[in-house]
N, CA, C and O atoms as CSV, one atom per row, in Angstrom:
chain,resi,resn,atom,element,x,y,z
A,1,UNK,N,N,-5.895,51.198,32.795
A,1,UNK,CA,C,-6.002,51.516,31.378
A,1,UNK,C,C,-5.490,50.316,30.575
A,1,UNK,O,O,-4.348,49.900,30.769
A,2,UNK,N,N,-6.297,49.757,29.688
A,2,UNK,CA,C,-5.870,48.587,28.918
A,2,UNK,C,C,-4.802,48.952,27.895
A,2,UNK,O,O,-4.804,50.039,27.318
A,3,UNK,N,N,-3.915,48.029,27.699
A,3,UNK,CA,C,-2.845,48.192,26.720
A,3,UNK,C,C,-3.378,47.826,25.347
A,3,UNK,O,O,-4.052,46.806,25.198
A,4,UNK,N,N,-3.087,48.637,24.344
A,4,UNK,CA,C,-3.519,48.297,22.987
A,4,UNK,C,C,-2.307,48.372,22.067
A,4,UNK,O,O,-1.405,49.182,22.282
A,5,UNK,N,N,-2.292,47.525,21.044
A,5,UNK,CA,C,-1.145,47.518,20.142
A,5,UNK,C,C,-1.103,48.790,19.305
A,5,UNK,O,O,-2.147,49.278,18.874
A,6,UNK,N,N,0.083,49.330,19.071
A,6,UNK,CA,C,0.173,50.492,18.191
A,6,UNK,C,C,-0.240,50.108,16.778
A,6,UNK,O,O,-0.001,48.985,16.334
A,7,UNK,N,N,-0.855,51.038,16.084
A,7,UNK,CA,C,-1.366,50.736,14.745
A,7,UNK,C,C,-0.243,50.467,13.742
A,7,UNK,O,O,-0.467,49.827,12.714
A,8,UNK,N,N,0.951,50.949,14.037
A,8,UNK,CA,C,2.058,50.762,13.098
A,8,UNK,C,C,3.043,49.691,13.573
A,8,UNK,O,O,4.194,49.674,13.137
A,9,UNK,N,N,2.607,48.810,14.450
A,9,UNK,CA,C,3.487,47.749,14.943
A,9,UNK,C,C,3.931,46.863,13.787
A,9,UNK,O,O,3.111,46.420,12.983
A,10,UNK,N,N,5.229,46.609,13.711
A,10,UNK,CA,C,5.781,45.777,12.647
A,10,UNK,C,C,5.876,44.324,13.098
A,10,UNK,O,O,5.845,44.026,14.292
A,11,UNK,N,N,5.989,43.443,12.140
A,11,UNK,CA,C,6.108,42.014,12.431
A,11,UNK,C,C,7.338,41.757,13.297
A,11,UNK,O,O,7.274,40.976,14.246
A,12,UNK,N,N,8.443,42.401,12.982
A,12,UNK,CA,C,9.675,42.199,13.747
A,12,UNK,C,C,9.526,42.711,15.176
A,12,UNK,O,O,10.166,42.180,16.084
A,13,UNK,N,N,8.697,43.729,15.397
A,13,UNK,CA,C,8.451,44.222,16.758
A,13,UNK,C,C,7.717,43.177,17.592
A,13,UNK,O,O,7.924,43.075,18.801
A,14,UNK,N,N,6.874,42.420,16.944
A,14,UNK,CA,C,6.068,41.415,17.628
A,14,UNK,C,C,6.797,40.089,17.785
A,14,UNK,O,O,6.707,39.447,18.832
A,15,UNK,N,N,7.522,39.677,16.742
A,15,UNK,CA,C,8.131,38.345,16.739
A,15,UNK,C,C,9.648,38.324,16.925
A,15,UNK,O,O,10.231,37.260,17.131
A,16,UNK,N,N,10.277,39.471,16.856
A,16,UNK,CA,C,11.737,39.501,16.945
A,16,UNK,C,C,12.361,38.813,15.737
A,16,UNK,O,O,11.865,38.945,14.618
A,17,UNK,N,N,13.436,38.085,15.961
A,17,UNK,CA,C,14.151,37.417,14.868
A,17,UNK,C,C,13.297,36.360,14.169
A,17,UNK,O,O,13.571,36.010,13.021
A,18,UNK,N,N,12.283,35.855,14.836
A,18,UNK,CA,C,11.399,34.843,14.233
A,18,UNK,C,C,10.606,35.410,13.058
A,18,UNK,O,O,10.068,34.649,12.253
A,19,UNK,N,N,10.529,36.728,12.951
A,19,UNK,CA,C,9.790,37.361,11.855
A,19,UNK,C,C,10.360,36.973,10.491
A,19,UNK,O,O,9.629,36.948,9.501
A,20,UNK,N,N,11.644,36.675,10.434
A,20,UNK,CA,C,12.269,36.338,9.165
A,20,UNK,C,C,11.780,35.004,8.601
A,20,UNK,O,O,11.909,34.754,7.403
A,21,UNK,N,N,11.227,34.158,9.449
A,21,UNK,CA,C,10.684,32.882,8.979
A,21,UNK,C,C,9.458,33.076,8.102
A,21,UNK,O,O,9.120,32.197,7.309
A,22,UNK,N,N,8.784,34.219,8.233
A,22,UNK,CA,C,7.584,34.480,7.435
A,22,UNK,C,C,7.905,34.985,6.033
A,22,UNK,O,O,6.996,35.163,5.221
A,23,UNK,N,N,9.164,35.216,5.740
A,23,UNK,CA,C,9.541,35.708,4.417
A,23,UNK,C,C,9.177,34.707,3.327
A,23,UNK,O,O,8.924,35.099,2.188
A,24,UNK,N,N,9.150,33.431,3.661
A,24,UNK,CA,C,8.793,32.426,2.650
A,24,UNK,C,C,7.331,32.568,2.215
A,24,UNK,O,O,6.936,32.027,1.182
A,25,UNK,N,N,6.517,33.303,3.011
A,25,UNK,CA,C,5.121,33.552,2.664
A,25,UNK,C,C,4.917,34.963,2.107
A,25,UNK,O,O,3.782,35.416,1.960
A,26,UNK,N,N,6.015,35.651,1.800
A,26,UNK,CA,C,5.928,36.982,1.217
A,26,UNK,C,C,5.778,38.099,2.225
A,26,UNK,O,O,5.443,39.225,1.857
A,27,UNK,N,N,6.021,37.807,3.487
A,27,UNK,CA,C,5.891,38.804,4.548
A,27,UNK,C,C,7.276,39.329,4.906
A,27,UNK,O,O,8.171,38.562,5.260
A,28,UNK,N,N,7.438,40.635,4.812
A,28,UNK,CA,C,8.685,41.273,5.221
A,28,UNK,C,C,8.629,41.531,6.728
A,28,UNK,O,O,7.563,41.849,7.256
A,29,UNK,N,N,9.746,41.400,7.419
A,29,UNK,CA,C,9.756,41.720,8.843
A,29,UNK,C,C,9.336,43.161,9.128
A,29,UNK,O,O,8.884,43.472,10.230
A,30,UNK,N,N,9.485,44.040,8.135
A,30,UNK,CA,C,9.109,45.443,8.322
A,30,UNK,C,C,7.659,45.740,7.959
A,30,UNK,O,O,7.213,46.880,8.095
A,31,UNK,N,N,6.918,44.739,7.503
A,31,UNK,CA,C,5.490,44.939,7.237
A,31,UNK,C,C,4.752,45.201,8.539
A,31,UNK,O,O,5.120,44.683,9.593
A,32,UNK,N,N,3.690,46.026,8.451
A,32,UNK,CA,C,2.853,46.165,9.637
A,32,UNK,C,C,2.029,44.882,9.798
A,32,UNK,O,O,1.914,44.091,8.862
A,33,UNK,N,N,1.473,44.687,10.962
A,33,UNK,CA,C,0.805,43.432,11.286
A,33,UNK,C,C,-0.392,43.173,10.370
A,33,UNK,O,O,-0.590,42.041,9.930
A,34,UNK,N,N,-1.188,44.195,10.077
A,34,UNK,CA,C,-2.358,43.998,9.208
A,34,UNK,C,C,-1.946,43.559,7.808
A,34,UNK,O,O,-2.567,42.663,7.234
A,35,UNK,N,N,-0.905,44.179,7.251
A,35,UNK,CA,C,-0.409,43.789,5.938
A,35,UNK,C,C,0.080,42.349,5.964
A,35,UNK,O,O,-0.198,41.574,5.049
A,36,UNK,N,N,0.811,41.995,7.018
A,36,UNK,CA,C,1.319,40.626,7.141
A,36,UNK,C,C,0.179,39.619,7.208
A,36,UNK,O,O,0.242,38.569,6.569
A,37,UNK,N,N,-0.854,39.927,7.970
A,37,UNK,CA,C,-2.001,39.020,8.083
A,37,UNK,C,C,-2.660,38.828,6.723
A,37,UNK,O,O,-3.002,37.706,6.350
A,38,UNK,N,N,-2.839,39.915,5.984
A,38,UNK,CA,C,-3.444,39.818,4.649
A,38,UNK,C,C,-2.580,38.994,3.695
A,38,UNK,O,O,-3.103,38.189,2.925
A,39,UNK,N,N,-1.263,39.190,3.740
A,39,UNK,CA,C,-0.365,38.413,2.871
A,39,UNK,C,C,-0.399,36.932,3.246
A,39,UNK,O,O,-0.409,36.069,2.368
A,40,UNK,N,N,-0.417,36.638,4.530
A,40,UNK,CA,C,-0.462,35.248,4.969
A,40,UNK,C,C,-1.750,34.573,4.513
A,40,UNK,O,O,-1.728,33.435,4.043
A,41,UNK,N,N,-2.862,35.269,4.652
A,41,UNK,CA,C,-4.146,34.687,4.225
A,41,UNK,C,C,-4.162,34.464,2.708
A,41,UNK,O,O,-4.703,33.463,2.240
A,42,UNK,N,N,-3.574,35.390,1.937
A,42,UNK,CA,C,-3.572,35.221,0.479
A,42,UNK,C,C,-2.626,34.102,0.041
A,42,UNK,O,O,-2.760,33.572,-1.062
A,43,UNK,N,N,-1.686,33.748,0.890
A,43,UNK,CA,C,-0.752,32.652,0.589
A,43,UNK,C,C,-1.151,31.359,1.297
A,43,UNK,O,O,-0.322,30.470,1.493
A,44,UNK,N,N,-2.408,31.263,1.675
A,44,UNK,CA,C,-2.973,30.046,2.279
A,44,UNK,C,C,-2.261,29.634,3.565
A,44,UNK,O,O,-2.096,28.446,3.842
A,45,UNK,N,N,-1.842,30.628,4.345
A,45,UNK,CA,C,-1.209,30.361,5.640
A,45,UNK,C,C,-2.096,30.944,6.743
A,45,UNK,O,O,-1.649,31.729,7.578
A,46,UNK,N,N,-3.367,30.533,6.716
A,46,UNK,CA,C,-4.333,31.061,7.680
A,46,UNK,C,C,-3.915,30.785,9.122
A,46,UNK,O,O,-4.178,31.592,10.012
A,47,UNK,N,N,-3.271,29.653,9.349
A,47,UNK,CA,C,-2.845,29.311,10.706
A,47,UNK,C,C,-1.831,30.329,11.235
A,47,UNK,O,O,-1.840,30.650,12.423
A,48,UNK,N,N,-0.969,30.834,10.369
A,48,UNK,CA,C,0.005,31.836,10.796
A,48,UNK,C,C,-0.648,33.212,10.961
A,48,UNK,O,O,-0.278,33.979,11.851
A,49,UNK,N,N,-1.610,33.515,10.106
A,49,UNK,CA,C,-2.357,34.767,10.246
A,49,UNK,C,C,-3.110,34.774,11.579
A,49,UNK,O,O,-3.141,35.787,12.277
A,50,UNK,N,N,-3.712,33.644,11.922
A,50,UNK,CA,C,-4.412,33.532,13.207
A,50,UNK,C,C,-3.443,33.716,14.375
A,50,UNK,O,O,-3.776,34.354,15.374
A,51,UNK,N,N,-2.254,33.155,14.239
A,51,UNK,CA,C,-1.244,33.294,15.286
A,51,UNK,C,C,-0.877,34.764,15.497
A,51,UNK,O,O,-0.815,35.230,16.635
A,52,UNK,N,N,-0.634,35.491,14.411
A,52,UNK,CA,C,-0.303,36.914,14.539
A,52,UNK,C,C,-1.435,37.689,15.190
A,52,UNK,O,O,-1.187,38.560,16.023
A,53,UNK,N,N,-2.673,37.385,14.824
A,53,UNK,CA,C,-3.810,38.075,15.429
A,53,UNK,C,C,-3.875,37.823,16.930
A,53,UNK,O,O,-4.165,38.734,17.706
A,54,UNK,N,N,-3.608,36.605,17.330
A,54,UNK,CA,C,-3.640,36.281,18.763
A,54,UNK,C,C,-2.482,36.926,19.514
A,54,UNK,O,O,-2.656,37.419,20.628
A,55,UNK,N,N,-1.305,36.922,18.903
A,55,UNK,CA,C,-0.138,37.487,19.575
A,55,UNK,C,C,-0.230,38.999,19.745
A,55,UNK,O,O,0.341,39.547,20.688
A,56,UNK,N,N,-0.929,39.672,18.858
A,56,UNK,CA,C,-1.019,41.130,18.991
A,56,UNK,C,C,-2.180,41.562,19.875
A,56,UNK,O,O,-2.391,42.759,20.070
A,57,UNK,N,N,-2.928,40.620,20.407
A,57,UNK,CA,C,-4.055,40.981,21.272
A,57,UNK,C,C,-3.537,41.726,22.505
A,57,UNK,O,O,-2.418,41.472,22.951
A,58,UNK,N,N,-4.326,42.627,23.051
A,58,UNK,CA,C,-3.883,43.413,24.219
A,58,UNK,C,C,-3.447,42.542,25.394
A,58,UNK,O,O,-2.515,42.904,26.113
A,59,UNK,N,N,-4.101,41.406,25.599
A,59,UNK,CA,C,-3.724,40.538,26.716
A,59,UNK,C,C,-2.309,40.006,26.522
A,59,UNK,O,O,-1.527,39.958,27.471
A,60,UNK,N,N,-1.979,39.610,25.309
A,60,UNK,CA,C,-0.643,39.078,25.028
A,60,UNK,C,C,0.418,40.164,25.158
A,60,UNK,O,O,1.518,39.897,25.643
A,61,UNK,N,N,0.103,41.384,24.731
A,61,UNK,CA,C,1.078,42.467,24.835
A,61,UNK,C,C,1.362,42.788,26.295
A,61,UNK,O,O,2.493,43.117,26.651
A,62,UNK,N,N,0.353,42.694,27.131
A,62,UNK,CA,C,0.548,42.933,28.553
A,62,UNK,C,C,1.481,41.876,29.136
A,62,UNK,O,O,2.357,42.196,29.940
A,63,UNK,N,N,1.302,40.645,28.743
A,63,UNK,CA,C,2.161,39.561,29.220
A,63,UNK,C,C,3.586,39.768,28.743
A,63,UNK,O,O,4.526,39.558,29.510
A,64,UNK,N,N,3.767,40.176,27.490
A,64,UNK,CA,C,5.114,40.353,26.920
A,64,UNK,C,C,5.912,41.419,27.670
A,64,UNK,O,O,7.132,41.296,27.780
A,65,UNK,N,N,5.261,42.455,28.186
A,65,UNK,CA,C,6.015,43.504,28.848
A,65,UNK,C,C,6.602,43.022,30.162
A,65,UNK,O,O,7.518,43.650,30.694
A,66,UNK,N,N,6.097,41.926,30.693
A,66,UNK,CA,C,6.622,41.385,31.944
A,66,UNK,C,C,7.647,40.287,31.718
A,66,UNK,O,O,8.220,39.789,32.687
A,67,UNK,N,N,7.896,39.898,30.497
A,67,UNK,CA,C,8.855,38.823,30.222
A,67,UNK,C,C,10.264,39.376,30.100
A,67,UNK,O,O,11.207,38.618,29.869
């Protein structure tokens, strides 16, 4: 059964303490991932939005559970 990210996953759940670095782009660590991606794109931080999309992919979540 493939692992899928929960729909309410928060930025801090995905990035840990590193989530606070995104505050300069208007992203709260408690924002859900979709909200964070939208805020990053609106603040011209597409590279960070792309990073969040890649990190929340099911393959990456599977790898994280083994770390």
